N, CA, C, O and the ligand as a Tripos MOL2 file, in Angstrom:
@<TRIPOS>MOLECULE
protein
  285   283    72     0     0
PROTEIN
NO_CHARGES

@<TRIPOS>ATOM
      1 N          48.5820   53.8840  -17.4990 N.3       1 MET1
      2 CA         49.7130   54.7150  -17.1750 C.3       1 MET1
      3 C          49.3080   55.8540  -16.2490 C.2       1 MET1
      4 O          48.3230   56.5490  -16.4930 O.2       1 MET1
      5 N          50.0540   56.0270  -15.2240 N.am      2 GLN2
      6 CA         49.6430   57.0290  -14.2940 C.3       2 GLN2
      7 C          50.4090   58.3110  -14.4480 C.2       2 GLN2
      8 O          51.6210   58.3130  -14.6670 O.2       2 GLN2
      9 N          49.6950   59.3880  -14.3330 N.am      3 SER3
     10 CA         50.3850   60.6440  -14.5100 C.3       3 SER3
     11 C          51.0680   60.9970  -13.0930 C.2       3 SER3
     12 O          50.5930   60.6100  -12.0250 O.2       3 SER3
     13 N          52.0710   61.6640  -13.1890 N.am      4 THR4
     14 CA         52.9000   61.9960  -11.9420 C.3       4 THR4
     15 C          52.6690   63.4320  -11.5780 C.2       4 THR4
     16 O          53.5870   64.2520  -11.5790 O.2       4 THR4
     17 N          51.4200   63.7270  -11.2640 N.am      5 GLU5
     18 CA         51.1360   65.0950  -10.9040 C.3       5 GLU5
     19 C          51.5800   65.3470   -9.4690 C.2       5 GLU5
     20 O          51.3470   64.5270   -8.5810 O.2       5 GLU5
     21 N          52.2210   66.4930   -9.2540 N.am      6 ILE6
     22 CA         52.5580   66.8480   -7.9440 C.3       6 ILE6
     23 C          51.4360   67.6600   -7.2920 C.2       6 ILE6
     24 O          51.1200   68.7650   -7.7320 O.2       6 ILE6
     25 N          50.8460   67.1010   -6.2490 N.am      7 GLU7
     26 CA         49.8160   67.8720   -5.6180 C.3       7 GLU7
     27 C          50.3350   68.9640   -4.7100 C.2       7 GLU7
     28 O          51.2100   68.7360   -3.8750 O.2       7 GLU7
     29 N          49.8070   70.1040   -4.8760 N.am      8 GLN8
     30 CA         50.2820   71.2330   -4.1050 C.3       8 GLN8
     31 C          49.3280   71.5840   -3.0620 C.2       8 GLN8
     32 O          48.2040   71.9680   -3.3860 O.2       8 GLN8
     33 N          49.6850   71.4840   -1.7880 N.am      9 GLU9
     34 CA         48.8510   71.9110   -0.7010 C.3       9 GLU9
     35 C          48.8950   73.4220   -0.6300 C.2       9 GLU9
     36 O          49.9590   74.0410   -0.6510 O.2       9 GLU9
     37 N          47.7090   73.9940   -0.5450 N.am     10 PRO10
     38 CA         47.6920   75.4370   -0.4170 C.3      10 PRO10
     39 C          48.2250   75.8300    0.9680 C.2      10 PRO10
     40 O          47.5950   75.6130    2.0030 O.2      10 PRO10
     41 N          49.4010   76.4100    0.9190 N.am     11 GLU11
     42 CA         50.1060   76.7670    2.1530 C.3      11 GLU11
     43 C          49.4560   77.9850    2.8330 C.2      11 GLU11
     44 O          49.1000   78.9500    2.1570 O.2      11 GLU11
     45 N          49.3010   77.9460    4.1540 N.am     12 ALA12
     46 CA         48.8180   79.1450    4.7790 C.3      12 ALA12
     47 C          49.7730   80.2740    4.5650 C.2      12 ALA12
     48 O          50.9820   80.0630    4.4590 O.2      12 ALA12
     49 N          49.2580   81.4520    4.5000 N.am     13 ILE13
     50 CA         50.2040   82.6650    4.2890 C.3      13 ILE13
     51 C          51.1280   82.7700    5.4310 C.2      13 ILE13
     52 O          52.3050   83.0750    5.2410 O.2      13 ILE13
     53 N          50.6620   82.5340    6.6070 N.am     14 SER14
     54 CA         51.5140   82.6800    7.7630 C.3      14 SER14
     55 C          52.1170   81.3320    8.2480 C.2      14 SER14
     56 O          52.2230   81.0530    9.4420 O.2      14 SER14
     57 N          52.4980   80.5260    7.2440 N.am     15 SER15
     58 CA         53.0710   79.2300    7.6680 C.3      15 SER15
     59 C          54.3590   79.3940    8.4330 C.2      15 SER15
     60 O          55.1260   80.3320    8.2190 O.2      15 SER15
     61 N          54.5760   78.4470    9.3400 N.am     16 LEU16
     62 CA         55.7120   78.5420   10.1740 C.3      16 LEU16
     63 C          56.9400   77.9240    9.5340 C.2      16 LEU16
     64 O          56.7790   76.9670    8.7760 O.2      16 LEU16
     65 N          58.0790   78.3670    9.7630 N.am     17 THR17
     66 CA         59.3430   77.8320    9.1920 C.3      17 THR17
     67 C          60.2870   77.2680   10.2810 C.2      17 THR17
     68 O          60.0420   77.4470   11.4740 O.2      17 THR17
     69 N          61.3070   76.6230    9.8760 N.am     18 ALA18
     70 CA         62.2600   76.1070   10.8060 C.3      18 ALA18
     71 C          62.9850   77.2150   11.6210 C.2      18 ALA18
     72 O          63.6580   76.9440   12.6160 O.2      18 ALA18
     73 N          62.8170   78.4550   11.1580 N.am     19 ALA19
     74 CA         63.4800   79.5540   11.8140 C.3      19 ALA19
     75 C          62.6780   80.0790   12.9640 C.2      19 ALA19
     76 O          63.1660   80.8530   13.7880 O.2      19 ALA19
     77 N          61.3900   79.6320   13.0140 N.am     20 ASP20
     78 CA         60.5050   80.0680   14.0460 C.3      20 ASP20
     79 C          60.7340   79.2180   15.3470 C.2      20 ASP20
     80 O          60.6900   77.9890   15.2880 O.2      20 ASP20
     81 N          60.9580   79.8250   16.4160 N.am     21 ARG21
     82 CA         61.3190   79.1860   17.6870 C.3      21 ARG21
     83 C          60.2780   79.3890   18.7150 C.2      21 ARG21
     84 O          59.6120   80.4230   18.7590 O.2      21 ARG21
     85 N          60.1260   78.3510   19.5890 N.am     22 CYS22
     86 CA         59.2650   78.4010   20.7240 C.3      22 CYS22
     87 C          59.7800   79.4320   21.6560 C.2      22 CYS22
     88 O          60.9720   79.5010   21.9550 O.2      22 CYS22
     89 N          58.8210   80.2760   22.1360 N.am     23 ASP23
     90 CA         59.1250   81.4410   23.0940 C.3      23 ASP23
     91 C          59.4680   80.8090   24.4860 C.2      23 ASP23
     92 O          60.0480   81.4930   25.3290 O.2      23 ASP23
     93 N          59.1390   79.5910   24.7200 N.am     24 GLU24
     94 CA         59.3770   79.0300   26.0630 C.3      24 GLU24
     95 C          60.7280   78.3110   26.1260 C.2      24 GLU24
     96 O          61.4870   78.5070   27.0740 O.2      24 GLU24
     97 N          61.0360   77.4670   25.1050 N.am     25 CYS25
     98 CA         62.1300   76.6500   25.2250 C.3      25 CYS25
     99 C          63.1210   76.7530   24.0680 C.2      25 CYS25
    100 O          64.2250   76.2150   24.1640 O.2      25 CYS25
    101 N          62.7530   77.4380   22.9620 N.am     26 GLY26
    102 CA         63.6820   77.6100   21.8020 C.3      26 GLY26
    103 C          63.6500   76.4890   20.8790 C.2      26 GLY26
    104 O          64.4320   76.4800   19.9280 O.2      26 GLY26
    105 N          62.7680   75.4810   21.0770 N.am     27 ALA27
    106 CA         62.6380   74.4380   20.0400 C.3      27 ALA27
    107 C          61.9150   74.9590   18.8260 C.2      27 ALA27
    108 O          61.3480   76.0510   18.8720 O.2      27 ALA27
    109 N          61.9160   74.2200   17.7480 N.am     28 GLN28
    110 CA         61.2280   74.7040   16.6060 C.3      28 GLN28
    111 C          59.6830   74.8200   16.8870 C.2      28 GLN28
    112 O          59.0230   73.9280   17.4200 O.2      28 GLN28
    113 N          59.1920   76.0290   16.4640 N.am     29 ALA29
    114 CA         57.7670   76.3160   16.7020 C.3      29 ALA29
    115 C          56.8280   75.6880   15.7700 C.2      29 ALA29
    116 O          57.0700   75.7030   14.5630 O.2      29 ALA29
    117 N          55.7640   75.1310   16.2480 N.am     30 TYR30
    118 CA         54.7050   74.5970   15.3660 C.3      30 TYR30
    119 C          53.3730   75.2440   15.5810 C.2      30 TYR30
    120 O          52.4040   74.9540   14.8790 O.2      30 TYR30
    121 N          53.3200   76.1490   16.5830 N.am     31 ILE31
    122 CA         52.0680   76.7570   16.8970 C.3      31 ILE31
    123 C          52.2960   78.2700   16.9740 C.2      31 ILE31
    124 O          53.1480   78.7410   17.7280 O.2      31 ILE31
    125 N          51.5130   79.0340   16.1740 N.am     32 ARG32
    126 CA         51.5990   80.5020   16.2750 C.3      32 ARG32
    127 C          50.3090   81.0380   16.8830 C.2      32 ARG32
    128 O          49.2120   80.7120   16.4300 O.2      32 ARG32
    129 N          50.4500   81.8200   17.8600 N.am     33 VAL33
    130 CA         49.2110   82.3990   18.4890 C.3      33 VAL33
    131 C          49.2650   83.9100   18.3080 C.2      33 VAL33
    132 O          50.2380   84.5770   18.6600 O.2      33 VAL33
    133 N          48.2150   84.3960   17.7640 N.am     34 GLU34
    134 CA         48.1120   85.7720   17.5930 C.3      34 GLU34
    135 C          47.2060   86.3390   18.6270 C.2      34 GLU34
    136 O          46.0420   85.9560   18.7400 O.2      34 GLU34
    137 N          47.7560   87.2800   19.4020 N.am     35 LEU35
    138 CA         46.9730   87.9320   20.5380 C.3      35 LEU35
    139 C          46.8500   89.3990   20.2020 C.2      35 LEU35
    140 O          47.5200   89.9050   19.3010 O.2      35 LEU35
    141 N          45.9840   90.0780   20.9360 N.am     36 ALA36
    142 CA         45.8180   91.5110   20.7240 C.3      36 ALA36
    143 C          47.1060   92.2540   21.0510 C.2      36 ALA36
    144 O          47.3510   93.3490   20.5450 O.2      36 ALA36
    145 N          47.9300   91.6420   21.9080 N.am     37 THR37
    146 CA         49.1660   92.2720   22.3820 C.3      37 THR37
    147 C          50.3250   91.8530   21.5030 C.2      37 THR37
    148 O          51.4150   92.3960   21.6790 O.2      37 THR37
    149 N          50.1760   90.9530   20.5970 N.am     38 GLY38
    150 CA         51.3300   90.5430   19.7950 C.3      38 GLY38
    151 C          51.2560   89.0690   19.4790 C.2      38 GLY38
    152 O          50.1980   88.4480   19.5690 O.2      38 GLY38
    153 N          52.3850   88.5240   19.1120 N.am     39 GLU39
    154 CA         52.3280   87.1440   18.5860 C.3      39 GLU39
    155 C          53.2260   86.2460   19.4700 C.2      39 GLU39
    156 O          54.2670   86.6930   19.9520 O.2      39 GLU39
    157 N          52.8360   85.0420   19.6650 N.am     40 LEU40
    158 CA         53.5440   84.0930   20.4120 C.3      40 LEU40
    159 C          53.7690   82.8120   19.6740 C.2      40 LEU40
    160 O          52.8540   82.3250   19.0090 O.2      40 LEU40
    161 N          54.9910   82.2180   19.7630 N.am     41 LEU41
    162 CA         55.3240   80.9640   19.1050 C.3      41 LEU41
    163 C          55.6060   79.9010   20.0580 C.2      41 LEU41
    164 O          56.3290   80.1130   21.0320 O.2      41 LEU41
    165 N          55.0670   78.7550   19.8270 N.am     42 PHE42
    166 CA         55.3280   77.6030   20.6900 C.3      42 PHE42
    167 C          55.6250   76.3180   19.9650 C.2      42 PHE42
    168 O          55.1540   76.0860   18.8510 O.2      42 PHE42
    169 N          56.4230   75.4750   20.6180 N.am     43 CYS43
    170 CA         56.5600   74.1030   20.1000 C.3      43 CYS43
    171 C          55.3160   73.4170   20.3380 C.2      43 CYS43
    172 O          54.4170   73.9810   20.9630 O.2      43 CYS43
    173 N          55.1790   72.1480   19.8540 N.am     44 GLY44
    174 CA         53.9920   71.3480   20.0530 C.3      44 GLY44
    175 C          53.7620   71.1550   21.5210 C.2      44 GLY44
    176 O          52.6080   71.1850   21.9480 O.2      44 GLY44
    177 N          54.8010   70.9530   22.3390 N.am     45 HIS45
    178 CA         54.6920   70.6150   23.7250 C.3      45 HIS45
    179 C          54.0930   71.8590   24.5030 C.2      45 HIS45
    180 O          53.1240   71.7460   25.2540 O.2      45 HIS45
    181 N          54.7260   73.0140   24.2710 N.am     46 HIS46
    182 CA         54.2310   74.2490   24.9910 C.3      46 HIS46
    183 C          52.9000   74.7630   24.3940 C.2      46 HIS46
    184 O          52.0800   75.3400   25.1080 O.2      46 HIS46
    185 N          52.7090   74.5600   23.1540 N.am     47 GLY47
    186 CA         51.4740   75.0240   22.5550 C.3      47 GLY47
    187 C          50.2810   74.3160   23.2500 C.2      47 GLY47
    188 O          49.2700   74.9270   23.5950 O.2      47 GLY47
    189 N          50.4720   72.9650   23.4350 N.am     48 ASN48
    190 CA         49.3950   72.2740   24.0860 C.3      48 ASN48
    191 C          49.1910   72.6360   25.5720 C.2      48 ASN48
    192 O          48.1000   72.5670   26.1370 O.2      48 ASN48
    193 N          50.3490   73.0300   26.1550 N.am     49 GLU49
    194 CA         50.3280   73.4310   27.5600 C.3      49 GLU49
    195 C          49.6280   74.7210   27.6960 C.2      49 GLU49
    196 O          48.9190   74.9160   28.6830 O.2      49 GLU49
    197 N          49.7760   75.6380   26.7610 N.am     50 LYS50
    198 CA         49.2100   77.0080   26.8830 C.3      50 LYS50
    199 C          47.8190   77.1300   26.2280 C.2      50 LYS50
    200 O          47.1220   78.1280   26.4070 O.2      50 LYS50
    201 N          47.4540   76.1370   25.5010 N.am     51 ARG51
    202 CA         46.2600   76.1650   24.6450 C.3      51 ARG51
    203 C          44.9950   76.5890   25.5030 C.2      51 ARG51
    204 O          44.2040   77.4470   25.1120 O.2      51 ARG51
    205 N          44.8800   75.9550   26.6320 N.am     52 GLU52
    206 CA         43.6580   76.1030   27.4660 C.3      52 GLU52
    207 C          43.5550   77.6090   27.8900 C.2      52 GLU52
    208 O          42.4880   78.2210   27.8430 O.2      52 GLU52
    209 N          44.7450   78.1690   28.3110 N.am     53 ALA53
    210 CA         44.8030   79.5170   28.8060 C.3      53 ALA53
    211 C          44.6640   80.5150   27.7060 C.2      53 ALA53
    212 O          43.9840   81.5260   27.8850 O.2      53 ALA53
    213 N          45.3090   80.2700   26.5140 N.am     54 LEU54
    214 CA         45.4550   81.2880   25.5440 C.3      54 LEU54
    215 C          44.3640   81.2180   24.3990 C.2      54 LEU54
    216 O          43.9790   82.2360   23.8230 O.2      54 LEU54
    217 N          43.9240   80.0350   24.1270 N.am     55 GLN55
    218 CA         43.0050   79.9460   22.9880 C.3      55 GLN55
    219 C          41.7530   80.8420   23.0860 C.2      55 GLN55
    220 O          41.3260   81.4210   22.0870 O.2      55 GLN55
    221 N          41.1830   80.9520   24.2600 N.am     56 PRO56
    222 CA         39.9520   81.7650   24.3980 C.3      56 PRO56
    223 C          40.2210   83.2370   23.9590 C.2      56 PRO56
    224 O          39.3600   83.9030   23.3840 O.2      56 PRO56
    225 N          41.4050   83.6850   24.2460 N.am     57 ILE57
    226 CA         41.7130   85.1400   23.9900 C.3      57 ILE57
    227 C          42.5560   85.3690   22.7290 C.2      57 ILE57
    228 O          42.8890   86.5050   22.3910 O.2      57 ILE57
    229 N          42.8920   84.2760   22.0440 N.am     58 ALA58
    230 CA         43.6110   84.4040   20.8620 C.3      58 ALA58
    231 C          42.7920   84.8860   19.6710 C.2      58 ALA58
    232 O          41.6510   84.4740   19.4660 O.2      58 ALA58
    233 N          43.4100   85.7730   18.8940 N.am     59 ILE59
    234 CA         42.7460   86.2470   17.6490 C.3      59 ILE59
    235 C          42.7940   85.1350   16.5880 C.2      59 ILE59
    236 O          41.7990   84.8290   15.9310 O.2      59 ILE59
    237 N          43.9340   84.5720   16.4550 N.am     60 SER60
    238 CA         44.1190   83.3500   15.6170 C.3      60 SER60
    239 C          44.9840   82.3120   16.2250 C.2      60 SER60
    240 O          45.8320   82.6060   17.0670 O.2      60 SER60
    241 N          44.7850   81.1230   15.8170 N.am     61 TRP61
    242 CA         45.6070   79.9900   16.4550 C.3      61 TRP61
    243 C          45.9990   79.0830   15.3010 C.2      61 TRP61
    244 O          45.1920   78.3160   14.7740 O.2      61 TRP61
    245 N          47.2980   79.2020   14.9190 N.am     62 LEU62
    246 CA         47.7290   78.3630   13.8470 C.3      62 LEU62
    247 C          48.5540   77.2460   14.4410 C.2      62 LEU62
    248 O          49.6070   77.4110   15.0570 O.2      62 LEU62
    249 N          47.9540   76.0690   14.1880 N.am     63 ASP63
    250 CA         48.5660   74.8400   14.7710 C.3      63 ASP63
    251 C          49.0900   73.9250   13.5700 C.2      63 ASP63
    252 O          48.3400   73.3570   12.7750 O.2      63 ASP63
    253 N          50.3510   73.8710   13.5540 N.am     64 GLU64
    254 CA         50.9840   73.0180   12.4640 C.3      64 GLU64
    255 C          51.6630   71.7440   13.0640 C.2      64 GLU64
    256 O          52.6030   71.1840   12.5000 O.2      64 GLU64
    257 N          51.1500   71.3470   14.1850 N.am     65 THR65
    258 CA         51.7980   70.1760   14.7850 C.3      65 THR65
    259 C          51.5720   68.8900   13.9730 C.2      65 THR65
    260 O          52.2670   67.8900   14.1530 O.2      65 THR65
    261 N          50.5770   68.9500   13.0750 N.am     66 GLU66
    262 CA         50.4330   67.7890   12.2110 C.3      66 GLU66
    263 C          51.6420   67.5230   11.3610 C.2      66 GLU66
    264 O          51.8830   66.3970   10.9250 O.2      66 GLU66
    265 N          52.4020   68.5730   11.1290 N.am     67 LYS67
    266 CA         53.6690   68.4360   10.3840 C.3      67 LYS67
    267 C          54.6430   67.5110   11.1760 C.2      67 LYS67
    268 O          55.3910   66.7430   10.5710 O.2      67 LYS67
    269 N          54.6280   67.5850   12.4390 N.am     68 LEU68
    270 CA         55.4050   66.7190   13.2630 C.3      68 LEU68
    271 C          54.9890   65.2990   13.0480 C.2      68 LEU68
    272 O          55.8380   64.4250   12.8720 O.2      68 LEU68
    273 N          53.7430   65.0490   13.0560 N.am     69 LEU69
    274 CA         53.2330   63.6560   12.8650 C.3      69 LEU69
    275 C          53.4190   63.1290   11.4820 C.2      69 LEU69
    276 O          53.5530   61.9260   11.2620 O.2      69 LEU69
    277 N          53.4240   64.0810   10.5160 N.am     70 ALA70
    278 CA         53.4730   63.6690    9.1140 C.3      70 ALA70
    279 C          54.7460   62.9620    8.7520 C.2      70 ALA70
    280 O          54.8170   62.1830    7.8010 O.2      70 ALA70
    281 N          55.7640   63.2650    9.5540 N.am     71 ARG71
    282 CA         57.1090   62.6880    9.2090 C.3      71 ARG71
    283 C          57.7570   61.8320   10.2370 C.2      71 ARG71
    284 O          58.8590   61.3290   10.0160 O.2      71 ARG71
    285 ZN         58.6650   74.7640   23.8300 Zn       72 ZN72
@<TRIPOS>BOND
     1     1     2 1
     2     2     3 1
     3     3     4 2
     4     3     5 am
     5     5     6 1
     6     6     7 1
     7     7     8 2
     8     7     9 am
     9     9    10 1
    10    10    11 1
    11    11    12 2
    12    11    13 am
    13    13    14 1
    14    14    15 1
    15    15    16 2
    16    15    17 am
    17    17    18 1
    18    18    19 1
    19    19    20 2
    20    19    21 am
    21    21    22 1
    22    22    23 1
    23    23    24 2
    24    23    25 am
    25    25    26 1
    26    26    27 1
    27    27    28 2
    28    27    29 am
    29    29    30 1
    30    30    31 1
    31    31    32 2
    32    31    33 am
    33    33    34 1
    34    34    35 1
    35    35    36 2
    36    35    37 am
    37    37    38 1
    38    38    39 1
    39    39    40 2
    40    39    41 am
    41    41    42 1
    42    42    43 1
    43    43    44 2
    44    43    45 am
    45    45    46 1
    46    46    47 1
    47    47    48 2
    48    47    49 am
    49    49    50 1
    50    50    51 1
    51    51    52 2
    52    51    53 am
    53    53    54 1
    54    54    55 1
    55    55    56 2
    56    55    57 am
    57    57    58 1
    58    58    59 1
    59    59    60 2
    60    59    61 am
    61    61    62 1
    62    62    63 1
    63    63    64 2
    64    63    65 am
    65    65    66 1
    66    66    67 1
    67    67    68 2
    68    67    69 am
    69    69    70 1
    70    70    71 1
    71    71    72 2
    72    71    73 am
    73    73    74 1
    74    74    75 1
    75    75    76 2
    76    75    77 am
    77    77    78 1
    78    78    79 1
    79    79    80 2
    80    79    81 am
    81    81    82 1
    82    82    83 1
    83    83    84 2
    84    83    85 am
    85    85    86 1
    86    86    87 1
    87    87    88 2
    88    87    89 am
    89    89    90 1
    90    90    91 1
    91    91    92 2
    92    91    93 am
    93    93    94 1
    94    94    95 1
    95    95    96 2
    96    95    97 am
    97    97    98 1
    98    98    99 1
    99    99   100 2
   100    99   101 am
   101   101   102 1
   102   102   103 1
   103   103   104 2
   104   103   105 am
   105   105   106 1
   106   106   107 1
   107   107   108 2
   108   107   109 am
   109   109   110 1
   110   110   111 1
   111   111   112 2
   112   111   113 am
   113   113   114 1
   114   114   115 1
   115   115   116 2
   116   115   117 am
   117   117   118 1
   118   118   119 1
   119   119   120 2
   120   119   121 am
   121   121   122 1
   122   122   123 1
   123   123   124 2
   124   123   125 am
   125   125   126 1
   126   126   127 1
   127   127   128 2
   128   127   129 am
   129   129   130 1
   130   130   131 1
   131   131   132 2
   132   131   133 am
   133   133   134 1
   134   134   135 1
   135   135   136 2
   136   135   137 am
   137   137   138 1
   138   138   139 1
   139   139   140 2
   140   139   141 am
   141   141   142 1
   142   142   143 1
   143   143   144 2
   144   143   145 am
   145   145   146 1
   146   146   147 1
   147   147   148 2
   148   147   149 am
   149   149   150 1
   150   150   151 1
   151   151   152 2
   152   151   153 am
   153   153   154 1
   154   154   155 1
   155   155   156 2
   156   155   157 am
   157   157   158 1
   158   158   159 1
   159   159   160 2
   160   159   161 am
   161   161   162 1
   162   162   163 1
   163   163   164 2
   164   163   165 am
   165   165   166 1
   166   166   167 1
   167   167   168 2
   168   167   169 am
   169   169   170 1
   170   170   171 1
   171   171   172 2
   172   171   173 am
   173   173   174 1
   174   174   175 1
   175   175   176 2
   176   175   177 am
   177   177   178 1
   178   178   179 1
   179   179   180 2
   180   179   181 am
   181   181   182 1
   182   182   183 1
   183   183   184 2
   184   183   185 am
   185   185   186 1
   186   186   187 1
   187   187   188 2
   188   187   189 am
   189   189   190 1
   190   190   191 1
   191   191   192 2
   192   191   193 am
   193   193   194 1
   194   194   195 1
   195   195   196 2
   196   195   197 am
   197   197   198 1
   198   198   199 1
   199   199   200 2
   200   199   201 am
   201   201   202 1
   202   202   203 1
   203   203   204 2
   204   203   205 am
   205   205   206 1
   206   206   207 1
   207   207   208 2
   208   207   209 am
   209   209   210 1
   210   210   211 1
   211   211   212 2
   212   211   213 am
   213   213   214 1
   214   214   215 1
   215   215   216 2
   216   215   217 am
   217   217   218 1
   218   218   219 1
   219   219   220 2
   220   219   221 am
   221   221   222 1
   222   222   223 1
   223   223   224 2
   224   223   225 am
   225   225   226 1
   226   226   227 1
   227   227   228 2
   228   227   229 am
   229   229   230 1
   230   230   231 1
   231   231   232 2
   232   231   233 am
   233   233   234 1
   234   234   235 1
   235   235   236 2
   236   235   237 am
   237   237   238 1
   238   238   239 1
   239   239   240 2
   240   239   241 am
   241   241   242 1
   242   242   243 1
   243   243   244 2
   244   243   245 am
   245   245   246 1
   246   246   247 1
   247   247   248 2
   248   247   249 am
   249   249   250 1
   250   250   251 1
   251   251   252 2
   252   251   253 am
   253   253   254 1
   254   254   255 1
   255   255   256 2
   256   255   257 am
   257   257   258 1
   258   258   259 1
   259   259   260 2
   260   259   261 am
   261   261   262 1
   262   262   263 1
   263   263   264 2
   264   263   265 am
   265   265   266 1
   266   266   267 1
   267   267   268 2
   268   267   269 am
   269   269   270 1
   270   270   271 1
   271   271   272 2
   272   271   273 am
   273   273   274 1
   274   274   275 1
   275   275   276 2
   276   275   277 am
   277   277   278 1
   278   278   279 1
   279   279   280 2
   280   279   281 am
   281   281   282 1
   282   282   283 1
   283   283   284 2
@<TRIPOS>SUBSTRUCTURE
     1 MET1         2 RESIDUE 1 A MET
     2 GLN2         6 RESIDUE 1 A GLN
     3 SER3        10 RESIDUE 1 A SER
     4 THR4        14 RESIDUE 1 A THR
     5 GLU5        18 RESIDUE 1 A GLU
     6 ILE6        22 RESIDUE 1 A ILE
     7 GLU7        26 RESIDUE 1 A GLU
     8 GLN8        30 RESIDUE 1 A GLN
     9 GLU9        34 RESIDUE 1 A GLU
    10 PRO10       38 RESIDUE 1 A PRO
    11 GLU11       42 RESIDUE 1 A GLU
    12 ALA12       46 RESIDUE 1 A ALA
    13 ILE13       50 RESIDUE 1 A ILE
    14 SER14       54 RESIDUE 1 A SER
    15 SER15       58 RESIDUE 1 A SER
    16 LEU16       62 RESIDUE 1 A LEU
    17 THR17       66 RESIDUE 1 A THR
    18 ALA18       70 RESIDUE 1 A ALA
    19 ALA19       74 RESIDUE 1 A ALA
    20 ASP20       78 RESIDUE 1 A ASP
    21 ARG21       82 RESIDUE 1 A ARG
    22 CYS22       86 RESIDUE 1 A CYS
    23 ASP23       90 RESIDUE 1 A ASP
    24 GLU24       94 RESIDUE 1 A GLU
    25 CYS25       98 RESIDUE 1 A CYS
    26 GLY26      102 RESIDUE 1 A GLY
    27 ALA27      106 RESIDUE 1 A ALA
    28 GLN28      110 RESIDUE 1 A GLN
    29 ALA29      114 RESIDUE 1 A ALA
    30 TYR30      118 RESIDUE 1 A TYR
    31 ILE31      122 RESIDUE 1 A ILE
    32 ARG32      126 RESIDUE 1 A ARG
    33 VAL33      130 RESIDUE 1 A VAL
    34 GLU34      134 RESIDUE 1 A GLU
    35 LEU35      138 RESIDUE 1 A LEU
    36 ALA36      142 RESIDUE 1 A ALA
    37 THR37      146 RESIDUE 1 A THR
    38 GLY38      150 RESIDUE 1 A GLY
    39 GLU39      154 RESIDUE 1 A GLU
    40 LEU40      158 RESIDUE 1 A LEU
    41 LEU41      162 RESIDUE 1 A LEU
    42 PHE42      166 RESIDUE 1 A PHE
    43 CYS43      170 RESIDUE 1 A CYS
    44 GLY44      174 RESIDUE 1 A GLY
    45 HIS45      178 RESIDUE 1 A HIS
    46 HIS46      182 RESIDUE 1 A HIS
    47 GLY47      186 RESIDUE 1 A GLY
    48 ASN48      190 RESIDUE 1 A ASN
    49 GLU49      194 RESIDUE 1 A GLU
    50 LYS50      198 RESIDUE 1 A LYS
    51 ARG51      202 RESIDUE 1 A ARG
    52 GLU52      206 RESIDUE 1 A GLU
    53 ALA53      210 RESIDUE 1 A ALA
    54 LEU54      214 RESIDUE 1 A LEU
    55 GLN55      218 RESIDUE 1 A GLN
    56 PRO56      222 RESIDUE 1 A PRO
    57 ILE57      226 RESIDUE 1 A ILE
    58 ALA58      230 RESIDUE 1 A ALA
    59 ILE59      234 RESIDUE 1 A ILE
    60 SER60      238 RESIDUE 1 A SER
    61 TRP61      242 RESIDUE 1 A TRP
    62 LEU62      246 RESIDUE 1 A LEU
    63 ASP63      250 RESIDUE 1 A ASP
    64 GLU64      254 RESIDUE 1 A GLU
    65 THR65      258 RESIDUE 1 A THR
    66 GLU66      262 RESIDUE 1 A GLU
    67 LYS67      266 RESIDUE 1 A LYS
    68 LEU68      270 RESIDUE 1 A LEU
    69 LEU69      274 RESIDUE 1 A LEU
    70 ALA70      278 RESIDUE 1 A ALA
    71 ARG71      282 RESIDUE 1 A ARG
    72 ZN72       285 GROUP 0 **** ****
């Protein structure tokens, strides 16, 4: 008999929600970039587009695009 334990993923504190929108196009954001000057949100498309330019100067880079692929 198998137990039906619900596995809980430890959510990142700064997890993105459906209310977070891409700064470029307004689509749901899956990437949060923390810069010295502030925070930017991007959808998967624009996050990938900006990654090369922004990642080297980003304080933190939260990429939740795997949520897109998971469903
Ligand atoms: Zn976008």
